C-alpha positions in Angstrom: 50.8 -5.2 -9.4 49.8 -5.1 -5.7 52.7 -2.6 -5.0 51.0 -0.1 -7.3 47.4 -0.7 -6.1 46.9 3.0 -5.3 47.4 3.9 -8.9 45.8 0.9 -10.6 43.0 2.0 -12.8 41.7 -1.5 -13.1 41.6 -2.0 -9.4 39.8 1.4 -9.1 37.2 0.3 -11.6 36.7 -3.0 -9.7 36.3 -1.1 -6.5 33.8 1.3 -8.0 31.8 -1.7 -9.2 31.8 -3.0 -5.6 30.5 0.4 -4.5 27.6 0.2 -6.9 26.9 -3.3 -5.6 26.7 -1.9 -2.0 24.4 0.9 -3.2 22.2 -1.6 -5.1 22.0 -3.9 -2.1 20.8 -1.1 0.2 17.7 -0.3 -1.9 15.7 -3.1 -0.2 17.0 -2.0 3.2 16.2 1.6 2.7 12.8 0.9 1.2 11.8 -0.9 4.5 13.3 1.9 6.6 11.6 4.8 4.9 8.2 3.1 5.5 8.8 4.1 9.2 10.8 7.3 8.8 10.4 10.2 6.4 12.9 9.9 3.5 14.6 13.3 4.2 14.9 12.5 7.9 16.5 9.1 7.1 19.0 10.8 4.7 19.9 13.4 7.3 20.6 10.8 10.0 22.4 8.6 7.5 24.8 11.2 6.3 25.4 12.8 9.7 26.2 9.4 11.3 28.6 8.7 8.4 30.3 12.0 8.8 30.6 11.6 12.6 32.0 8.1 12.2 34.6 9.2 9.7 35.6 12.2 11.8 36.0 10.0 14.9 38.2 7.5 12.9 40.5 10.2 11.6 40.0 13.5 13.4 43.1 15.1 11.9 42.2 14.4 8.3 40.7 17.9 7.7 43.9 19.6 8.6 45.4 18.5 5.2 42.6 20.0 3.1 43.6 23.7 2.9 41.4 26.5 1.8 40.9 25.2 -1.8 40.0 21.8 -0.4 37.2 23.2 1.8 35.8 25.4 -1.0 35.8 22.5 -3.5 34.2 20.2 -0.9 31.4 22.6 -0.4 30.7 22.8 -4.2 30.8 19.0 -4.5 28.7 18.5 -1.4 26.2 21.1 -2.7 25.8 19.2 -6.0 25.5 15.9 -4.3 23.1 17.0 -1.5 20.8 19.0 -3.9 20.9 15.9 -6.1 19.5 13.7 -3.3 17.0 16.3 -2.3 15.6 16.9 -5.8 15.5 13.2 -6.4 13.5 12.7 -3.2 11.0 15.4 -3.9 10.7 14.2 -7.5 9.8 10.7 -6.3 6.7 12.3 -4.7 5.4 13.1 -8.2 6.6 10.2 -10.4 7.2 6.4 -10.2 10.3 4.8 -8.8 11.1 3.2 -12.2 10.9 6.5 -14.2 12.9 8.2 -11.4 15.6 5.5 -11.7 15.8 5.9 -15.5 16.0 9.7 -15.4 18.5 9.7 -12.6 20.6 7.3 -14.6 20.8 9.9 -17.4 23.8 11.3 -15.6 25.7 8.8 -17.7 24.9 10.8 -20.8 25.2 14.2 -19.1 28.6 13.6 -17.5 30.7 13.5 -20.8 28.6 16.4 -22.2 29.2 18.6 -19.1 32.9 17.6 -19.0 33.2 18.7 -22.6 31.2 22.0 -22.1 32.8 23.1 -18.9 36.3 21.6 -19.0 36.8 21.0 -22.7 37.5 17.3 -22.1 37.1 15.2 -25.2 35.5 11.7 -24.9 36.7 8.8 -27.0 34.4 6.8 -29.3 34.5 3.7 -27.0 33.0 5.8 -24.1 30.3 7.4 -26.3 29.3 3.9 -27.5 29.3 2.7 -23.8 27.1 5.7 -22.9 24.7 4.7 -25.7 24.6 1.0 -24.5 24.2 2.1 -20.8 21.4 4.4 -21.7 19.6 1.7 -23.7 20.1 -0.7 -20.8 18.7 1.8 -18.3 15.7 2.4 -20.5 14.9 -1.3 -20.7 15.4 -1.6 -16.9 13.4 1.3 -15.8 10.9 2.8 -18.2 7.4 1.3 -18.4 5.5 4.4 -19.6 4.9 7.8 -18.1 4.6 11.5 -18.9 6.7 14.6 -18.2 5.6 16.6 -15.2 7.2 18.3 -12.2 8.4 15.0 -10.8 10.3 14.2 -14.0 11.7 17.7 -14.2 13.0 17.6 -10.6 14.6 14.2 -11.3 16.2 15.5 -14.5 17.7 18.3 -12.4 18.9 15.6 -10.0 20.7 13.9 -12.9 22.4 17.2 -13.9 23.6 17.7 -10.3 24.9 14.1 -10.0 26.7 14.6 -13.3 28.2 17.9 -12.1 29.4 16.0 -8.9 31.0 13.3 -10.9 32.8 15.8 -13.2 33.9 17.9 -10.2 35.1 14.9 -8.3 37.1 13.7 -11.3 38.7 17.1 -11.7 39.6 17.7 -8.0 40.0 14.4 -6.2 43.6 13.9 -7.2 44.5 17.3 -5.8 43.4 16.8 -2.2 43.5 14.2 0.6 41.0 11.5 -0.4 39.7 10.9 3.1 39.3 14.6 3.9 37.5 15.3 0.6 35.0 12.5 1.1 34.4 13.5 4.8 33.7 17.1 4.0 31.3 16.2 1.1 29.4 13.8 3.3 29.2 16.3 6.2 27.8 19.0 3.8 25.2 16.6 2.4 24.2 15.7 6.0 23.8 19.4 6.8 21.6 20.0 3.7 19.4 17.1 4.4 19.1 18.1 8.1 18.1 21.6 7.0 15.4 20.2 4.7 14.1 17.8 7.4 14.0 20.1 10.5 11.1 22.4 9.4 8.7 19.5 9.7 10.3 18.1 12.8 13.2 15.6 12.7 12.0 12.0 13.1 14.7 9.7 14.5 14.6 5.9 13.8 12.0 4.4 16.0 13.4 0.9 16.5 16.6 -1.3 16.2 15.7 -2.4 12.7 15.7 1.1 11.3 18.9 2.0 13.3 20.5 -1.1 11.7 19.5 0.3 8.3 21.1 3.6 9.3 24.3 1.9 10.4 24.5 -0.2 7.2 23.9 2.7 4.8 25.9 5.2 6.8 29.1 3.1 7.3 29.1 0.9 4.2 27.1 2.7 1.5 28.1 6.2 2.5 31.4 6.5 4.4 33.3 3.6 2.9 31.6 4.0 -0.6 32.4 7.7 -1.0 36.0 7.2 0.1 36.3 4.5 -2.6 34.5 6.7 -5.2 36.7 9.7 -4.4 39.9 7.6 -4.8 38.6 5.8 -7.9 37.7 9.1 -9.7 41.2 10.4 -9.0 42.4 7.7 -11.5 39.8 7.7 -14.2 37.8 10.1 -16.4 34.4 11.2 -15.2 32.7 9.6 -18.3 34.2 6.2 -17.5 33.2 6.5 -13.8 29.6 7.5 -14.9 29.3 4.4 -17.1 30.6 2.1 -14.3 28.1 3.7 -11.8 25.2 2.7 -14.0 25.7 -0.8 -12.6 23.9 0.4 -9.5 20.3 -0.2 -10.8 21.5 -3.6 -12.2 22.6 -4.6 -8.7 19.4 -3.1 -7.2 17.4 -5.4 -9.5 19.6 -8.4 -8.7 19.2 -7.9 -4.9 15.5 -7.2 -5.2 15.2 -10.7 -6.9 17.5 -12.3 -4.3 16.3 -10.6 -1.1 12.8 -9.2 -1.8 11.4 -12.0 -3.9 11.0 -9.9 -7.1 10.7 -11.8 -10.4 13.7 -12.2 -12.6 12.3 -11.1 -15.9 13.8 -10.9 -19.5 13.7 -7.1 -19.1 16.0 -7.2 -16.1 18.4 -9.7 -17.8 18.6 -7.8 -21.1 18.9 -4.4 -19.5 21.6 -5.7 -17.1 23.6 -7.3 -19.9 23.6 -4.0 -21.9 24.9 -2.0 -18.9 27.5 -4.7 -18.1 28.6 -4.6 -21.8 28.9 -0.8 -21.6 31.1 -1.1 -18.5 33.4 -3.6 -20.1 33.6 -1.4 -23.2 35.1 1.5 -21.1 37.9 -0.9 -20.2 38.9 -1.4 -23.8 41.4 1.1 -25.1 41.2 2.1 -28.8 43.3 -0.3 -30.9 43.2 -3.2 -28.3 42.1 -6.5 -29.8 39.7 -8.7 -28.0 42.4 -11.4 -27.6 44.5 -8.9 -25.6 41.6 -7.7 -23.4 42.0 -8.9 -19.8 38.8 -9.2 -17.8 
């Protein structure tokens, strides 16, 4: 088993769950940091630091990419970067809970986009998982609201994130994993920097915020996107999208654990539905429950 870890889909799924845990854990950290630094400025510093650290660690990684690798990295970075930007501006016009739900709609959009653009069919297990995950996200996030510019911008963010997941699933197995992740992160950093500079770039004012930058840049960005890029080279975009809906579940868990939020029935029920959806993607058609290894 361990000799084939690079090609183990189960290990890739477990690693992607760990990534969503890292993303969920940083919500509390980022929330505190952006009370002192504008969101776009924080994102610019975060992604630029992540790209610089990755380049310093493996400066020769980009030589393996080739022309196609650079072009595809730009498209992936563009989708990811614009996703973060539209989500950020959307948050100025809608609540965080509604934003979280609409962003999570990438789980529905991913198999649809994969089918429309690439003609990839999605099995009944995954569609059922998509339904469960969407229901779980609804319970976790929606507490009322109306459709306005904030919701529309966030829906565009969900489309962009779905495009990124589909593109990464299609191209990650064809290029150097490290180089592909590095170029994406660098491009996102450049986009966020371009969005932040017109109003004047604000750097972290103290050690606490720089600590948040270090944590999010190195763990939740550099390490996480390397893992995501590798994991998506081994699984379908739809399956990856369902697993990635664990992020708001972990965000809720760490908010209860670290920020003193209340553990409510809504959080428990929504989290269980998302977890059930993730497990369902691991069940192959025709597999009995007795043979399922968890």
